[in-house]
N, C-alpha and C positions, 0 to 999 in steps of 0.2 A: 659787431657788424662790420666795422672798418677793417679789422684783421681778416675776416672772411673774404671781404671784397679784395683786399690786397693779395691774399693767397690765390684767389680765383684769377685775378688779373695776371699774376706772375705765372701761374700754370698755363693760362691761355697764351701768354707771350712765348713761353718755352715751346709749346706745341706749334705755334705759328712759325717759330724759328726752325724747328726740326723739319716741318713740312717744306719750308723754303729751301733748306739745305738739300733735302731729298730730291725735290723737283729740279733744283739747279744742277745736281749731279747726274740726272738721268741722261743716258746716251741718246743721241739723235737716232730716230727710227722712222721708217717709211710705213709703219703699221703692218697689219697682218693680211692686207689684201692680196699681195702676191703669193705668200705661202698657202693661203686658203685656195686661191685659184689654181695653184699647181697640184693640190691634192683633191680637187673636186671629183676626179674620176674614181676615187675610192670612198667618197662620202656616203653614197647610197641615196642621196637626194640631189635635186638640181638647184635648190636655193642656198646661197652661202650662209645666211644667218642660221637657218635650220641645221646646216652642216656643222657650224661652230657649236651651237647650243646642244645638239643631240649626238655629236660624234667627236669632233676634235677637242672640245672642252665640255664633255657631257657631265663631268662631275659638278660643274656649276649649276646646271639644271637639276641634277640629283639633290644637291644641297638646298636648292630653293623649294623643292617638294618636301624635303625633310623639315624645313622651317614651317611650312604650312601645316604639316602633320603635328609638329610640336605645339603650334598655336591652338589647334583643336584640343589636344590633350591638356594644354594649360587651361583653356576655357572649361573643359569638362571637369577638371580637378576642383573647380570652384563650387561644384554641386549641380543638382538637377535643374534644368531650365523650367520656368513656368510656361505652360503652353499658352500660346496666343489665343484669345477667344475668337471663335468663328462669328463673324458679323455679316449676315446677308446684306448685300448691297442692293437697294431698290432700283428698279428699272432694268432695261436690257443692255445698257451701255457696257458696264463692267463685265458681266458674263460673256457678252459677245466679243469684247476686246481680249479677254483671257483666252477664249477658244481660238481666236485668231493668232495672238502673239506667241503662245506656247508652241504650237506646231512650227511657226516661222522660226522661232528661236532654236528649236531642235534641228531643223534643216540647215539653218545658218551655222550652228555649232559643228555639225557634221561636215559642212563644206569647208569651214575654216580648218578643221582637223586635217582633211584630205589635201587642201590647198597648201598646207605648210611645207610639203615636199618640194614645191616648185614656185611658190609665191608667198608673200607675207601671210602669216597665219600660224597655226600650230596649237598645241595643247592648252597653253595658258589663255589664248584668245577664245578658243572653243569652250573651255571650262568656264570662263567668265560669262559668256553668253548664256550657257546652260544654267549656271548658278543664278544669274539675274532672273531667268525664267522661273527657277525654283523659288526664289524669294517672292516674286510676284504672285506665284500660285499660293504661297503661304499667306500672304497679306490679303489676297482677294477671295479666298475660298469661302463658299457659302455655308459650309458645314465643317465639322471636325474631320481632319484627314487621319486615316490610320497611320500610325508610326511604322516605319519599316522594321522588319525583324532586326534585333540588335546585332546578331552575327553578320548579316548581310551588310548592314550599315558600316560596321567596323572593317569588314573586308573591302568594301568600296573605298573607304578612307585611306587604307594603307596599300591599296592595289598598285598605285603609281610608284610609290617609293619602293615597295617590296620587289616589284617586277624589275624596276630599274636596277636595283642592287643585285638581283639574281643574274640579270644579263651581264652586268659589269663584272661579277665574280666569274661567270662562265667565260668571258673573254680573257680573264687572267689565267684561267685553268688551261685554255686551249692555246695560249701563247701569244695573244694579241694585246696583252696588257689590260690593266683594270679600266673598265669602260671602253675597251677596244672591241671592234666588231670585225669579223671576217668580211672583206669587201663584197663577196657575192651575196651575203645575207644582211648587209647593213641596212638597205632600204626596208626590208620586211621587219627587221628588229626595231628600227626607229618607229615604224607605223604602229607596231604592237605596243611599244613603250608609250607613245603619245596617246593611244587610245585609252590605256589604263590611267595615264596621267590626267586626261580630260575628265574621266569619271571621278577621280579623286579630287581634282580641283573644284569641280562643280559641287560635289557633296561637302567639301570643306567650306566653301563660301556660304552655303545654306546653313551648315552647322554653326559657323561663327555668327551668322545673323541671329540664330535662335539663342545662342549664348551659352547654354549649359548642357550637361549630359542628358541623354534621353532618359525617360522615366524608367526604363528597364534596368538602369544601373543602380537605382536607389535600393537600399537594403542589402 
């Protein structure tokens, strides 16, 4: 035990020293505000954060979508999930709340998706809202819900990552670099990518909440 603690302490000290050396040797910088502001006319969107995440450093967002997809595949690899039992909730409060919140969540998600081009928002925020609505629907349903067809579910889960990758490769083919967009098409391409990503993120969150593969995968 003492040897393990000593080795762990030594490794932690070495890592801390390496981090200190790296941070100490970093050059002084003013950040990316000025370069981003200078390139906003080619971004396709008016919000600088969206421009960075979906255009100037789009591969970061692409990798985030890939991580979510791998998380679902990892959960599914553990086996089929046990369906949650449907439990009718007595009284009108829960059904009425569900009928109110789900449409509001859909409208809010669509707004956040659209607003991302010029204000805080985007696919991850919209997908989180829609995913929360899906989880609430699963928990509050008064009867068993039919499972979506397995091909459609899988298509929805991979839509964001696959479309993002396809657009990125197309940009490389036409000469704008990987994940590069032609400036006249940048806004439309970002909106299409974010729409597909919103669907994938929402389905991913619900799938991770359920935990395992759909019943169709068994056998």
